[in-house]
TORFI-274427 format. One record per atom (N, C-alpha, C): y, z, x; atom name; residue number from 1. Coordinates in nm, 4 decimals. Example, Ala and Ser with C-alpha at 12.3 -4.5 7.8 and 13.67 -1.06 7.14 Angstrom:
<atom><py>-0.5690</py><pz>0.7800</pz><px>1.3190</px><atom>N</atom><nr>1</nr></atom>
<atom><py>-0.4500</py><pz>0.7800</pz><px>1.2300</px><atom>CA</atom><nr>1</nr></atom>
<atom><py>-0.3300</py><pz>0.7800</pz><px>1.3200</px><atom>C</atom><nr>1</nr></atom>
<atom><py>-0.2250</py><pz>0.7080</pz><px>1.2850</px><atom>N</atom><nr>2</nr></atom>
<atom><py>-0.1060</py><pz>0.7140</pz><px>1.3670</px><atom>CA</atom><nr>2</nr></atom>
<atom><py>0.0030</py><pz>0.7870</pz><px>1.2900</px><atom>C</atom><nr>2</nr></atom>
***
This chain:
<atom><py>-1.3766</py><pz>1.1194</pz><px>1.1433</px><atom>N</atom><nr>1</nr></atom>
<atom><py>-1.2950</py><pz>1.0851</pz><px>1.0277</px><atom>CA</atom><nr>1</nr></atom>
<atom><py>-1.1880</py><pz>0.9843</pz><px>1.0710</px><atom>C</atom><nr>1</nr></atom>
<atom><py>-1.1562</py><pz>0.8967</pz><px>0.9791</px><atom>N</atom><nr>2</nr></atom>
<atom><py>-1.0538</py><pz>0.7968</pz><px>1.0042</px><atom>CA</atom><nr>2</nr></atom>
<atom><py>-0.9332</py><pz>0.8227</pz><px>0.9141</px><atom>C</atom><nr>2</nr></atom>
<atom><py>-0.8301</py><pz>0.7447</pz><px>0.9328</px><atom>N</atom><nr>3</nr></atom>
<atom><py>-0.7045</py><pz>0.7649</pz><px>0.8596</px><atom>CA</atom><nr>3</nr></atom>
<atom><py>-0.6937</py><pz>0.6699</pz><px>0.7413</px><atom>C</atom><nr>3</nr></atom>
<atom><py>-0.6407</py><pz>0.7245</pz><px>0.6323</px><atom>N</atom><nr>4</nr></atom>
<atom><py>-0.6078</py><pz>0.6458</pz><px>0.5144</px><atom>CA</atom><nr>4</nr></atom>
<atom><py>-0.4693</py><pz>0.6885</pz><px>0.4696</px><atom>C</atom><nr>4</nr></atom>
<atom><py>-0.4001</py><pz>0.5968</pz><px>0.4045</px><atom>N</atom><nr>5</nr></atom>
<atom><py>-0.2703</py><pz>0.6292</pz><px>0.3480</px><atom>CA</atom><nr>5</nr></atom>
<atom><py>-0.2852</py><pz>0.6314</pz><px>0.1960</px><atom>C</atom><nr>5</nr></atom>
<atom><py>-0.2308</py><pz>0.7362</pz><px>0.1353</px><atom>N</atom><nr>6</nr></atom>
<atom><py>-0.2305</py><pz>0.7525</pz><px>-0.0103</px><atom>CA</atom><nr>6</nr></atom>
<atom><py>-0.0851</py><pz>0.7434</pz><px>-0.0539</px><atom>C</atom><nr>6</nr></atom>
<atom><py>-0.0565</py><pz>0.6613</pz><px>-0.1550</px><atom>N</atom><nr>7</nr></atom>
<atom><py>0.0832</py><pz>0.6387</pz><px>-0.1928</px><atom>CA</atom><nr>7</nr></atom>
<atom><py>0.0935</py><pz>0.5845</pz><px>-0.3347</px><atom>C</atom><nr>7</nr></atom>
<atom><py>0.2134</py><pz>0.5908</pz><px>-0.3886</px><atom>N</atom><nr>8</nr></atom>
<atom><py>0.2483</py><pz>0.5273</pz><px>-0.5150</px><atom>CA</atom><nr>8</nr></atom>
<atom><py>0.3301</py><pz>0.4030</pz><px>-0.4818</px><atom>C</atom><nr>8</nr></atom>
<atom><py>0.3244</py><pz>0.3022</pz><px>-0.5687</px><atom>N</atom><nr>9</nr></atom>
<atom><py>0.4033</py><pz>0.1820</pz><px>-0.5428</px><atom>CA</atom><nr>9</nr></atom>
<atom><py>0.4485</py><pz>0.1165</pz><px>-0.6714</px><atom>C</atom><nr>9</nr></atom>
<atom><py>0.5543</py><pz>0.0398</pz><px>-0.6590</px><atom>N</atom><nr>10</nr></atom>
<atom><py>0.6029</py><pz>-0.0492</pz><px>-0.7650</px><atom>CA</atom><nr>10</nr></atom>
<atom><py>0.6321</py><pz>-0.1829</pz><px>-0.7008</px><atom>C</atom><nr>10</nr></atom>
<atom><py>0.5854</py><pz>-0.2892</pz><px>-0.7628</px><atom>N</atom><nr>11</nr></atom>
<atom><py>0.6086</py><pz>-0.4247</pz><px>-0.7134</px><atom>CA</atom><nr>11</nr></atom>
<atom><py>0.6762</py><pz>-0.5046</pz><px>-0.8238</px><atom>C</atom><nr>11</nr></atom>
<atom><py>0.7864</py><pz>-0.5709</pz><px>-0.7899</px><atom>N</atom><nr>12</nr></atom>
<atom><py>0.8528</py><pz>-0.6628</pz><px>-0.8814</px><atom>CA</atom><nr>12</nr></atom>
<atom><py>0.8168</py><pz>-0.8046</pz><px>-0.8392</px><atom>C</atom><nr>12</nr></atom>
<atom><py>0.7863</py><pz>-0.8885</pz><px>-0.9354</px><atom>N</atom><nr>13</nr></atom>
<atom><py>0.7574</py><pz>-1.0287</pz><px>-0.9072</px><atom>CA</atom><nr>13</nr></atom>
<atom><py>0.8823</py><pz>-1.1127</pz><px>-0.9284</px><atom>C</atom><nr>13</nr></atom>
<atom><py>0.9026</py><pz>-1.2115</pz><px>-0.8431</px><atom>N</atom><nr>14</nr></atom>
<atom><py>1.0230</py><pz>-1.2944</pz><px>-0.8505</px><atom>CA</atom><nr>14</nr></atom>
<atom><py>1.0258</py><pz>-1.3815</pz><px>-0.9754</px><atom>C</atom><nr>14</nr></atom>
<atom><py>0.9113</py><pz>-1.4023</pz><px>-1.0391</px><atom>N</atom><nr>15</nr></atom>
<atom><py>0.9063</py><pz>-1.4819</pz><px>-1.1620</px><atom>CA</atom><nr>15</nr></atom>
<atom><py>0.8973</py><pz>-1.3934</pz><px>-1.2867</px><atom>C</atom><nr>15</nr></atom>
<atom><py>0.9250</py><pz>-1.2635</pz><px>-1.2706</px><atom>N</atom><nr>16</nr></atom>
<atom><py>0.9240</py><pz>-1.1694</pz><px>-1.3820</px><atom>CA</atom><nr>16</nr></atom>
<atom><py>0.8018</py><pz>-1.0804</pz><px>-1.3789</px><atom>C</atom><nr>16</nr></atom>
<atom><py>0.8143</py><pz>-0.9650</pz><px>-1.4400</px><atom>N</atom><nr>17</nr></atom>
<atom><py>0.7029</py><pz>-0.8717</pz><px>-1.4480</px><atom>CA</atom><nr>17</nr></atom>
<atom><py>0.6917</py><pz>-0.7852</pz><px>-1.3244</px><atom>C</atom><nr>17</nr></atom>
<atom><py>0.5903</py><pz>-0.7017</pz><px>-1.3256</px><atom>N</atom><nr>18</nr></atom>
<atom><py>0.5709</py><pz>-0.6107</pz><px>-1.2143</px><atom>CA</atom><nr>18</nr></atom>
<atom><py>0.4348</py><pz>-0.5456</pz><px>-1.2189</px><atom>C</atom><nr>18</nr></atom>
<atom><py>0.4103</py><pz>-0.4647</pz><px>-1.1193</px><atom>N</atom><nr>19</nr></atom>
<atom><py>0.2823</py><pz>-0.3957</pz><px>-1.1031</px><atom>CA</atom><nr>19</nr></atom>
<atom><py>0.3122</py><pz>-0.2605</pz><px>-1.0412</px><atom>C</atom><nr>19</nr></atom>
<atom><py>0.2408</py><pz>-0.1575</pz><px>-1.0853</px><atom>N</atom><nr>20</nr></atom>
<atom><py>0.2586</py><pz>-0.0279</pz><px>-1.0237</px><atom>CA</atom><nr>20</nr></atom>
<atom><py>0.1239</py><pz>0.0403</pz><px>-1.0052</px><atom>C</atom><nr>20</nr></atom>
<atom><py>0.1197</py><pz>0.1316</pz><px>-0.9105</px><atom>N</atom><nr>21</nr></atom>
<atom><py>-0.0027</py><pz>0.2060</pz><px>-0.8837</px><atom>CA</atom><nr>21</nr></atom>
<atom><py>0.0303</py><pz>0.3469</pz><px>-0.8398</px><atom>C</atom><nr>21</nr></atom>
<atom><py>-0.0585</py><pz>0.4385</pz><px>-0.8703</px><atom>N</atom><nr>22</nr></atom>
<atom><py>-0.0414</py><pz>0.5772</pz><px>-0.8315</px><atom>CA</atom><nr>22</nr></atom>
<atom><py>-0.1634</py><pz>0.6217</pz><px>-0.7506</px><atom>C</atom><nr>22</nr></atom>
<atom><py>-0.1369</py><pz>0.6965</pz><px>-0.6460</px><atom>N</atom><nr>23</nr></atom>
<atom><py>-0.2383</py><pz>0.7505</pz><px>-0.5570</px><atom>CA</atom><nr>23</nr></atom>
<atom><py>-0.3327</py><pz>0.6415</pz><px>-0.5060</px><atom>C</atom><nr>23</nr></atom>
<atom><py>-0.2749</py><pz>0.5262</pz><px>-0.4746</px><atom>N</atom><nr>24</nr></atom>
<atom><py>-0.3484</py><pz>0.4128</pz><px>-0.4198</px><atom>CA</atom><nr>24</nr></atom>
<atom><py>-0.3842</py><pz>0.4455</pz><px>-0.2753</px><atom>C</atom><nr>24</nr></atom>
<atom><py>-0.5013</py><pz>0.4040</pz><px>-0.2302</px><atom>N</atom><nr>25</nr></atom>
<atom><py>-0.5468</py><pz>0.4339</pz><px>-0.0944</px><atom>CA</atom><nr>25</nr></atom>
<atom><py>-0.5773</py><pz>0.3061</pz><px>-0.0186</px><atom>C</atom><nr>25</nr></atom>
<atom><py>-0.5337</py><pz>0.3045</pz><px>0.1062</px><atom>N</atom><nr>26</nr></atom>
<atom><py>-0.5665</py><pz>0.1950</pz><px>0.1967</px><atom>CA</atom><nr>26</nr></atom>
<atom><py>-0.6053</py><pz>0.2526</pz><px>0.3316</px><atom>C</atom><nr>26</nr></atom>
<atom><py>-0.7025</py><pz>0.1924</pz><px>0.3961</px><atom>N</atom><nr>27</nr></atom>
<atom><py>-0.7405</py><pz>0.2296</pz><px>0.5321</px><atom>CA</atom><nr>27</nr></atom>
<atom><py>-0.6311</py><pz>0.1838</pz><px>0.6277</px><atom>C</atom><nr>27</nr></atom>
<atom><py>-0.6002</py><pz>0.2666</pz><px>0.7261</px><atom>N</atom><nr>28</nr></atom>
<atom><py>-0.5025</py><pz>0.2284</pz><px>0.8276</px><atom>CA</atom><nr>28</nr></atom>
<atom><py>-0.5559</py><pz>0.2621</pz><px>0.9665</px><atom>C</atom><nr>28</nr></atom>
<atom><py>-0.4969</py><pz>0.1971</pz><px>1.0646</px><atom>N</atom><nr>29</nr></atom>
<atom><py>-0.5237</py><pz>0.2284</pz><px>1.2048</px><atom>CA</atom><nr>29</nr></atom>
<atom><py>-0.4094</py><pz>0.3165</pz><px>1.2520</px><atom>C</atom><nr>29</nr></atom>
<atom><py>-0.4372</py><pz>0.4217</pz><px>1.3222</px><atom>N</atom><nr>30</nr></atom>
<atom><py>-0.3321</py><pz>0.5066</pz><px>1.3762</px><atom>CA</atom><nr>30</nr></atom>
<atom><py>-0.2968</py><pz>0.6209</pz><px>1.2837</px><atom>C</atom><nr>30</nr></atom>
<atom><py>-0.1894</py><pz>0.6916</pz><px>1.3221</px><atom>N</atom><nr>31</nr></atom>
<atom><py>-0.1498</py><pz>0.8136</pz><px>1.2522</px><atom>CA</atom><nr>31</nr></atom>
<atom><py>-0.0369</py><pz>0.7955</pz><px>1.1530</px><atom>C</atom><nr>31</nr></atom>
<atom><py>0.0219</py><pz>0.6755</pz><px>1.1450</px><atom>N</atom><nr>32</nr></atom>
<atom><py>0.1338</py><pz>0.6536</pz><px>1.0545</px><atom>CA</atom><nr>32</nr></atom>
<atom><py>0.1503</py><pz>0.5042</pz><px>1.0306</px><atom>C</atom><nr>32</nr></atom>
<atom><py>0.2250</py><pz>0.4698</pz><px>0.9259</px><atom>N</atom><nr>33</nr></atom>
<atom><py>0.2587</py><pz>0.3310</pz><px>0.8966</px><atom>CA</atom><nr>33</nr></atom>
<atom><py>0.3949</py><pz>0.3298</pz><px>0.8287</px><atom>C</atom><nr>33</nr></atom>
<atom><py>0.4824</py><pz>0.2435</pz><px>0.8732</px><atom>N</atom><nr>34</nr></atom>
<atom><py>0.6162</py><pz>0.2315</pz><px>0.8144</px><atom>CA</atom><nr>34</nr></atom>
<atom><py>0.6050</py><pz>0.1755</pz><px>0.6726</px><atom>C</atom><nr>34</nr></atom>
<atom><py>0.6999</py><pz>0.2114</pz><px>0.5875</px><atom>N</atom><nr>35</nr></atom>
<atom><py>0.6974</py><pz>0.1641</pz><px>0.4486</px><atom>CA</atom><nr>35</nr></atom>
<atom><py>0.6977</py><pz>0.0115</pz><px>0.4401</px><atom>C</atom><nr>35</nr></atom>
<atom><py>0.7779</py><pz>-0.0546</pz><px>0.5231</px><atom>N</atom><nr>36</nr></atom>
<atom><py>0.7842</py><pz>-0.2015</pz><px>0.5196</px><atom>CA</atom><nr>36</nr></atom>
<atom><py>0.6493</py><pz>-0.2622</pz><px>0.5587</px><atom>C</atom><nr>36</nr></atom>
<atom><py>0.5855</py><pz>-0.2065</pz><px>0.6601</px><atom>N</atom><nr>37</nr></atom>
<atom><py>0.4539</py><pz>-0.2551</pz><px>0.7024</px><atom>CA</atom><nr>37</nr></atom>
<atom><py>0.3496</py><pz>-0.2280</pz><px>0.5942</px><atom>C</atom><nr>37</nr></atom>
<atom><py>0.3575</py><pz>-0.1113</pz><px>0.5320</px><atom>N</atom><nr>38</nr></atom>
<atom><py>0.2642</py><pz>-0.0775</pz><px>0.4240</px><atom>CA</atom><nr>38</nr></atom>
<atom><py>0.2822</py><pz>-0.1715</pz><px>0.3052</px><atom>C</atom><nr>38</nr></atom>
<atom><py>0.4056</py><pz>-0.2039</pz><px>0.2713</px><atom>N</atom><nr>39</nr></atom>
<atom><py>0.4325</py><pz>-0.2971</pz><px>0.1612</px><atom>CA</atom><nr>39</nr></atom>
<atom><py>0.3690</py><pz>-0.4330</pz><px>0.1906</px><atom>C</atom><nr>39</nr></atom>
<atom><py>0.3852</py><pz>-0.4836</pz><px>0.3117</px><atom>N</atom><nr>40</nr></atom>
<atom><py>0.3244</py><pz>-0.6112</pz><px>0.3496</px><atom>CA</atom><nr>40</nr></atom>
<atom><py>0.1731</py><pz>-0.6060</pz><px>0.3461</px><atom>C</atom><nr>40</nr></atom>
<atom><py>0.1162</py><pz>-0.4962</pz><px>0.3949</px><atom>N</atom><nr>41</nr></atom>
<atom><py>-0.0288</py><pz>-0.4767</pz><px>0.3949</px><atom>CA</atom><nr>41</nr></atom>
<atom><py>-0.0817</py><pz>-0.4744</pz><px>0.2512</px><atom>C</atom><nr>41</nr></atom>
<atom><py>-0.0116</py><pz>-0.4032</pz><px>0.1630</px><atom>N</atom><nr>42</nr></atom>
<atom><py>-0.0511</py><pz>-0.3942</pz><px>0.0221</px><atom>CA</atom><nr>42</nr></atom>
<atom><py>-0.0508</py><pz>-0.5317</pz><px>-0.0440</px><atom>C</atom><nr>42</nr></atom>
<atom><py>0.0560</py><pz>-0.6071</pz><px>-0.0245</px><atom>N</atom><nr>43</nr></atom>
<atom><py>0.0673</py><pz>-0.7412</pz><px>-0.0835</px><atom>CA</atom><nr>43</nr></atom>
<atom><py>-0.0447</py><pz>-0.8314</pz><px>-0.0319</px><atom>C</atom><nr>43</nr></atom>
<atom><py>-0.0733</py><pz>-0.8240</pz><px>0.0972</px><atom>N</atom><nr>44</nr></atom>
<atom><py>-0.1823</py><pz>-0.9046</pz><px>0.1555</px><atom>CA</atom><nr>44</nr></atom>
<atom><py>-0.3182</py><pz>-0.8632</pz><px>0.1001</px><atom>C</atom><nr>44</nr></atom>
<atom><py>-0.3439</py><pz>-0.7317</pz><px>0.0946</px><atom>N</atom><nr>45</nr></atom>
<atom><py>-0.4732</py><pz>-0.6820</pz><px>0.0468</px><atom>CA</atom><nr>45</nr></atom>
<atom><py>-0.4985</py><pz>-0.7197</pz><px>-0.0989</px><atom>C</atom><nr>45</nr></atom>
<atom><py>-0.3924</py><pz>-0.7184</pz><px>-0.1804</px><atom>N</atom><nr>46</nr></atom>
<atom><py>-0.4071</py><pz>-0.7534</pz><px>-0.3217</px><atom>CA</atom><nr>46</nr></atom>
<atom><py>-0.3933</py><pz>-0.9033</pz><px>-0.3464</px><atom>C</atom><nr>46</nr></atom>
<atom><py>-0.3621</py><pz>-0.9780</pz><px>-0.2396</px><atom>N</atom><nr>47</nr></atom>
<atom><py>-0.3464</py><pz>-1.1239</pz><px>-0.2458</px><atom>CA</atom><nr>47</nr></atom>
<atom><py>-0.2463</py><pz>-1.1662</pz><px>-0.3534</px><atom>C</atom><nr>47</nr></atom>
<atom><py>-0.1307</py><pz>-1.1012</pz><px>-0.3500</px><atom>N</atom><nr>48</nr></atom>
<atom><py>-0.0273</py><pz>-1.1279</pz><px>-0.4491</px><atom>CA</atom><nr>48</nr></atom>
<atom><py>0.0649</py><pz>-1.2404</pz><px>-0.4041</px><atom>C</atom><nr>48</nr></atom>
<atom><py>0.1151</py><pz>-1.3142</pz><px>-0.5009</px><atom>N</atom><nr>49</nr></atom>
<atom><py>0.2110</py><pz>-1.4213</pz><px>-0.4770</px><atom>CA</atom><nr>49</nr></atom>
<atom><py>0.3382</py><pz>-1.3920</pz><px>-0.5554</px><atom>C</atom><nr>49</nr></atom>
<atom><py>0.4463</py><pz>-1.4577</pz><px>-0.5190</px><atom>N</atom><nr>50</nr></atom>
<atom><py>0.5737</py><pz>-1.4475</pz><px>-0.5902</px><atom>CA</atom><nr>50</nr></atom>
<atom><py>0.6251</py><pz>-1.3027</pz><px>-0.5953</px><atom>C</atom><nr>50</nr></atom>
<atom><py>0.6064</py><pz>-1.2293</pz><px>-0.4856</px><atom>N</atom><nr>51</nr></atom>
<atom><py>0.6480</py><pz>-1.0897</pz><px>-0.4797</px><atom>CA</atom><nr>51</nr></atom>
<atom><py>0.7956</py><pz>-1.0809</pz><px>-0.4442</px><atom>C</atom><nr>51</nr></atom>
<atom><py>0.8673</py><pz>-1.0008</pz><px>-0.5217</px><atom>N</atom><nr>52</nr></atom>
<atom><py>1.0072</py><pz>-0.9717</pz><px>-0.4930</px><atom>CA</atom><nr>52</nr></atom>
<atom><py>1.0144</py><pz>-0.8403</pz><px>-0.4166</px><atom>C</atom><nr>52</nr></atom>
<atom><py>1.0639</py><pz>-0.7359</pz><px>-0.4805</px><atom>N</atom><nr>53</nr></atom>
<atom><py>1.0787</py><pz>-0.6049</pz><px>-0.4179</px><atom>CA</atom><nr>53</nr></atom>
<atom><py>0.9487</py><pz>-0.5247</pz><px>-0.4247</px><atom>C</atom><nr>53</nr></atom>
<atom><py>0.9258</py><pz>-0.4451</pz><px>-0.3212</px><atom>N</atom><nr>54</nr></atom>
<atom><py>0.8143</py><pz>-0.3503</pz><px>-0.3181</px><atom>CA</atom><nr>54</nr></atom>
<atom><py>0.8721</py><pz>-0.2142</pz><px>-0.2827</px><atom>C</atom><nr>54</nr></atom>
<atom><py>0.8436</py><pz>-0.1149</pz><px>-0.3662</px><atom>N</atom><nr>55</nr></atom>
<atom><py>0.8892</py><pz>0.0210</pz><px>-0.3414</px><atom>CA</atom><nr>55</nr></atom>
<atom><py>0.7684</py><pz>0.1117</pz><px>-0.3189</px><atom>C</atom><nr>55</nr></atom>
<atom><py>0.7749</py><pz>0.1911</pz><px>-0.2131</px><atom>N</atom><nr>56</nr></atom>
<atom><py>0.6690</py><pz>0.2840</pz><px>-0.1762</px><atom>CA</atom><nr>56</nr></atom>
<atom><py>0.7222</py><pz>0.4258</pz><px>-0.1962</px><atom>C</atom><nr>56</nr></atom>
<atom><py>0.6396</py><pz>0.5136</pz><px>-0.2555</px><atom>N</atom><nr>57</nr></atom>
<atom><py>0.6807</py><pz>0.6528</pz><px>-0.2764</px><atom>CA</atom><nr>57</nr></atom>
<atom><py>0.5613</py><pz>0.7453</pz><px>-0.2520</px><atom>C</atom><nr>57</nr></atom>
<atom><py>0.5918</py><pz>0.8703</pz><px>-0.2244</px><atom>N</atom><nr>58</nr></atom>
<atom><py>0.4898</py><pz>0.9757</pz><px>-0.2117</px><atom>CA</atom><nr>58</nr></atom>
<atom><py>0.3795</py><pz>0.9413</pz><px>-0.1117</px><atom>C</atom><nr>58</nr></atom>
<atom><py>0.4197</py><pz>0.8814</pz><px>-0.0007</px><atom>N</atom><nr>59</nr></atom>
<atom><py>0.3227</py><pz>0.8393</pz><px>0.1010</px><atom>CA</atom><nr>59</nr></atom>
<atom><py>0.2756</py><pz>0.9592</pz><px>0.1822</px><atom>C</atom><nr>59</nr></atom>
<atom><py>0.1451</py><pz>0.9659</pz><px>0.2033</px><atom>N</atom><nr>60</nr></atom>
<atom><py>0.0901</py><pz>1.0681</pz><px>0.2923</px><atom>CA</atom><nr>60</nr></atom>
<atom><py>-0.0342</py><pz>1.0127</pz><px>0.3607</px><atom>C</atom><nr>60</nr></atom>
<atom><py>-0.0576</py><pz>1.0596</pz><px>0.4801</px><atom>N</atom><nr>61</nr></atom>
<atom><py>-0.1723</py><pz>1.0171</pz><px>0.5589</px><atom>CA</atom><nr>61</nr></atom>
<atom><py>-0.2791</py><pz>1.1249</pz><px>0.5468</px><atom>C</atom><nr>61</nr></atom>
<atom><py>-0.4017</py><pz>1.0820</pz><px>0.5205</px><atom>N</atom><nr>62</nr></atom>
<atom><py>-0.5134</py><pz>1.1758</pz><px>0.5108</px><atom>CA</atom><nr>62</nr></atom>
<atom><py>-0.6253</py><pz>1.1315</pz><px>0.6048</px><atom>C</atom><nr>62</nr></atom>
<atom><py>-0.7117</py><pz>1.2250</pz><px>0.6383</px><atom>N</atom><nr>63</nr></atom>
<atom><py>-0.8317</py><pz>1.1912</pz><px>0.7147</px><atom>CA</atom><nr>63</nr></atom>
<atom><py>-0.9464</py><pz>1.1832</pz><px>0.6158</px><atom>C</atom><nr>63</nr></atom>
<atom><py>-1.0122</py><pz>1.0683</pz><px>0.6155</px><atom>N</atom><nr>64</nr></atom>
<atom><py>-1.1206</py><pz>1.0428</pz><px>0.5223</px><atom>CA</atom><nr>64</nr></atom>
<atom><py>-1.1989</py><pz>0.9233</pz><px>0.5772</px><atom>C</atom><nr>64</nr></atom>
<atom><py>-1.3249</py><pz>0.9213</pz><px>0.5522</px><atom>N</atom><nr>65</nr></atom>
<atom><py>-1.4061</py><pz>0.8087</pz><px>0.5999</px><atom>CA</atom><nr>65</nr></atom>
<atom><py>-1.3586</py><pz>0.6785</pz><px>0.5358</px><atom>C</atom><nr>65</nr></atom>
<atom><py>-1.3504</py><pz>0.5732</pz><px>0.6178</px><atom>N</atom><nr>66</nr></atom>
<atom><py>-1.3155</py><pz>0.4421</pz><px>0.5656</px><atom>CA</atom><nr>66</nr></atom>
<atom><py>-1.4242</py><pz>0.3955</pz><px>0.4684</px><atom>C</atom><nr>66</nr></atom>
<atom><py>-1.3823</py><pz>0.3282</pz><px>0.3643</px><atom>N</atom><nr>67</nr></atom>
<atom><py>-1.4769</py><pz>0.2796</pz><px>0.2633</px><atom>CA</atom><nr>67</nr></atom>
<atom><py>-1.5283</py><pz>0.1409</pz><px>0.2960</px><atom>C</atom><nr>67</nr></atom>
<atom><py>-1.4545</py><pz>0.0679</pz><px>0.3802</px><atom>N</atom><nr>68</nr></atom>
<atom><py>-1.4969</py><pz>-0.0675</pz><px>0.4190</px><atom>CA</atom><nr>68</nr></atom>
<atom><py>-1.5716</py><pz>-0.0620</pz><px>0.5503</px><atom>C</atom><nr>68</nr></atom>
<atom><py>-1.6568</py><pz>-0.1606</pz><px>0.5707</px><atom>N</atom><nr>69</nr></atom>
<atom><py>-1.7272</py><pz>-0.1666</pz><px>0.6981</px><atom>CA</atom><nr>69</nr></atom>
<atom><py>-1.6446</py><pz>-0.2374</pz><px>0.8026</px><atom>C</atom><nr>69</nr></atom>
***
């Protein structure tokens, strides 16, 4: 089994508007990931531009098979 992080997030865009997600999952390496690193990883994975603030909540690490090859 590999590690995944499950979390809620809110993203504010610098040009207005926002995006939020609940129980979002991302594959990670290792046993933990800092909120700032997770925010950067999320923005990169979603290929977002014009990102202002990113808030991470309810983060937990689970063991589950990675979905990507």
